[in-house]
N, C-alpha and C positions, 0 to 999 in steps of 0.2 A: 503496528503489527499485532492486531488483537489475538491472533492465534497463539502468539508467544507471550502475550500480555506485556508487550513493549511498545513504547511510543517515544516521540521526541518533541522537543519544543525549542524554538529559536526565539530568544528574547534579547533585547538590548543589554549591553554590558551593565548598565545601571540597574537592571532588574535581575541579573543573574543570581546574585546571592540570595535575594528574597525568594526567587523561584526554587532554589535548592532547598531552602528551609521549609517552604510550604510543601514541597514534594515529600520530604521526610515525614511530615506530620500527617499528610493526607493519603499516602499510598500504602499498600500492603507490602510493598517491596517487590523487586524483580531479581531474578538470578543474575549475578554479575557476569557469568560466562556467556549467557545469552546476550547481554548488553554489549559486551566486548566483541562478540562475533558480529552482531548487527553493525556496530561502529566500523569494523574492518570492512564489512560488506559495502557499506556506504562510501567510506574513504577511498576504496580502490575502484569505485565506479561499477561494481557488480550489481548494485541495487538499480542503478539507472539502466543498465543493460537488461536486467530482468524485467523491468517495467516496459521497456520497448518491445521485448519478446511477447509479453502478455498482451500489450495493446494490439500488436499484429494478429496474434492468435484470436483474441476476442473480436476484432474487426472481421476476420475471416469467418468466424462462427456466426456473427450477427448478419453479415452479408448473405451467407448461405441460408439462414433462417428467413430473412426478408425475401430472398428470391423464391424460396419454397412457398412461402405464404402467398406471395403475389401470383405464383403459378396456380395454386389451388383456388384462390379467389377468382382469378380470370377464368379458370376452367368451369367454375360453377355458374358464371354468368351466361355462358354460351348455351 
């Protein structure tokens, strides 16, 4: 979530401690409240629902654009 400067990483248990240490040294830090909110959003399935809504909306927009472009391209050929 670049707009919030948040991200997540899934690592094997054997690498989790090392990932935490490296994150502490490499990152500028993130607001704890934003992280907790995103975690709840994901845990309760709201993130998945939002992604599905976005995919549908973007597909509808893309399909409308493609249809419009095809119509214009076909209109020019005649």
